[in-house]
N, C-alpha and C positions, 0 to 999 in steps of 0.2 A: 431591531436587527440592523447591523451596519455592514452592508454588502458593498464591496468596492468594484467599480468598473474600471478595467485597465485600458490605458491608451496605448498606441502603437509602440512607443518608446518602452513602456513598462513590460509589454508583451515580449518584446525582443529580448529583454533581460531574463524573462522567465524561460524563453526558448533556449537561451544559453545555459541557464541553470538546469534545464531539462536535459540538454545534451551531455553536459558533464555527468549528471546522474545516471543517465542511460549507459555511458561508458564505464562508470564506476561499477554498475551492476553487472555489466558484461565481463569486467575484470574479475569480479567476485565469483561469478558463475564458473569461469574457466579454472578457478583455484579451489573448487569444492570437490573433495574426494575423501574416502575413508582414511583417517589418520590426521587430516587437517584439523586445525582448532579454530574456534570462532574468534579467539583473540587475534590470531594472525590475520583472519579475514578482516577484522576491524582495523588492524594496523594498515593493511593494504588499501582499504577504502580511504582512510585518513590521509595517507601519503599521497594518493592519487588526486584527491580533492584539492589538497593544498598545492600540489604540483601545478594545478591548472589556474591558480589565482583565486580559487573560490574557498568557501568555508563550509564545514559541516553544519547542517541545520540542527542535528539532534544532540551534538556534544555539549553537555552542560545546560541543555534546555530544561528548565525547572529542576535541575540537579541530575538529569540523566547522564550517566558516566561514559557513554560510548558514542562513536560515530554511526554505528549500525545497531538496529535491533536484530538479534539473531535468535529466532524462536524455533525451538526443536520439537517436532512430533506433535505432542499434545498442547504445547504452548501456542497460543493464538497470536499474541503481539507482545512487544517490549521485552523480549528475552534478553538477559545479560550475556555478555561474552565471557569465555573462560578458556582455560588451557586443557580442558577435557577433549580428547581426540573424538572427531566425528566417526560414526560407525556405519558399515555397510547396511543399507536398508532404512536408515534415518531419512526424514525429510526436514528441510530447514527453510523457514521463511526469513528473507532478508528484507528489512525496511530501512530506507535511508533517505536523506534529504540533503539538498545542496543550496547554498546562498550565493548568488552572483549579483554583486552591486546592490545588495539590499533586498533582493527578491528570491523567494524560496521555490524549489521544486520538491515533490514528495512522491515516491514510488516504492513498491514492494513486489517481490516475486517469491514463489516457493519452488525450491529446487530438490531434486533427488540426491542422495549421497550414495554413489555407486548404483548397484542394481536394487530397485525397490519392488514392492509388491504391485500386482495389477491394480488392487484396490486403492493404494496410495497414488499411483499414476493417474487413475481416473479422477480422484479427488482434486489433484493439482490441475488437470485439464479442464475439468467442469467449472472449477472456481475461476480460472482465467477466462473461459468462455462466457461466464455470467457477467463479467465486466463489459465485454463487447455487446452482449445482449442488452445490458443496461443502457448503453449509450447509442444504440441503433436508432436512427431516425431522429435523434435529438438535435434541436437547433434553437436559436432564439425564438421565444414564443411558446416552447414546450414547458410543461410543468415539471418541477423537480421530482414529484412523485413518480413520474413515468420511470425514471432511472431506478428509484428505490423498488418499485413494484416488480419491474422486469427481472431485477436481480433475485429478488425473493422467489418469484415463481420459477425462475430457471433452476435455482439451487434446490428448492423443495421438490420440483418435479423429478429430480435425479436422486431423491431420498436423503439430502443433506440437511443438516441444521443451519439456520442463519443467525449468527451472533447479533444480538440486539443492543448490548450494552456499549458497543463501540461503533462509531460512524465515520464516514467520510466527512469532508469539511471544505470550506473555502480556503484558498491559499494565496499569498501575495507577499506583502512586506512582512506579514506574520505567517508563521508556520500553520497556525490554526485561525481561521477567520470565519465569519458567518458566510453562508448558511451551513448548518449541519446537513449531511447527506447520508441518511440512514440506508441500510441494505434491505429494508422491508417497508411496506407502506401501501396506501391506496393509489390506484392508477392516476386519477385526475385531481390529485391533491398537491399542496405545496406551492411555493412561490413560482411565478413565471420567470423562466430564464431569459437573460438579456445578453446580447453580444458584448464580449469583453469581460464576462465573468470567467474566473478561473477556479476550478474545483478539483480536489483530490477525491476521486471515486475508488473505493476499496472494499470489494467483497471479502468477507471472512466467513468461512464455512466450517462445519464440523462433520466428521464421519458418524457421530453418534447424536446424543442429545445436544441442544444448542446452549445448555447452561454452562457458565463459566465462573471462575473465582479468581481473586487476586492473591498472588503468592506473597510470602512474607517480606519480599523486598519492596513491596508496595508499588511495583511496576508491572511485573509480568503477569499477564492474564492467560489462564490455562483452562482446558475443558474439564468439567466436573467429573466426567466418566473416564478421563484418561485416554480418550480416542483421539486420533490425529486430527489436526485442523490445518487449513490452507488459507493463504492470503495472496491477493493480487491487486495491485494499485497502480494507477497512473494519474498525473496531473493533466487535466483537460482545459481547453479553452472553448468557450461557446462562441459560435459565429452565426452569422445570418443564414448560412446554408448548412450548417452542420457542427461538427466537433473537430477541433485539432488536438491530437494527443502530443503533448510537449515532452513526454519522457519515453518516447519510442524512436 
């Protein structure tokens, strides 16, 4: 396992990448409404990131053709963009990454399209809360399994499935670095976290079974039972006294 510890100069670049990404997601959120298309959202994100002198992390990453992943309803992650209009009552997960001077940030949010059901609202809220539950009291010296275990317990206690085939990860000069950060696991397990580690923590939940499958495009992951899924992610920095969230 090759875990990188970032120095202050590297962390500053990741903060900048995180700030541009936060602003990109804010722009996308304000542009989501029934009739909007994910292709237009993708173009918005691309143009904004480029305008800031940064680069999109996802575009052409291992052949991925978009700046954002736009995953609708039962799609968990890696949804493709299209010119199909969004519909009232949909939920959409937007995952995006930004490169600033060679350093990546990575974050995701799930948004409502117009008015959505109470069940979908709750799914989005609990998934977001599980992220904050996962990083609560985490600092240098904590074990990675603390994060994984807390996310799992929080989501399952609310009746949601926890996707196991996909995980969070280290992030830095590469979009995906060691270690993997599962959303399930034993409390006192895993590596000991050190100050200067940067991680993408990303709970992915399902309203039904936790089982997923890969669509024919070889990218998009979708729930087996067709029930909605939510995704919430931030890039975090481990410090001696806690966690700094770089994408908020």
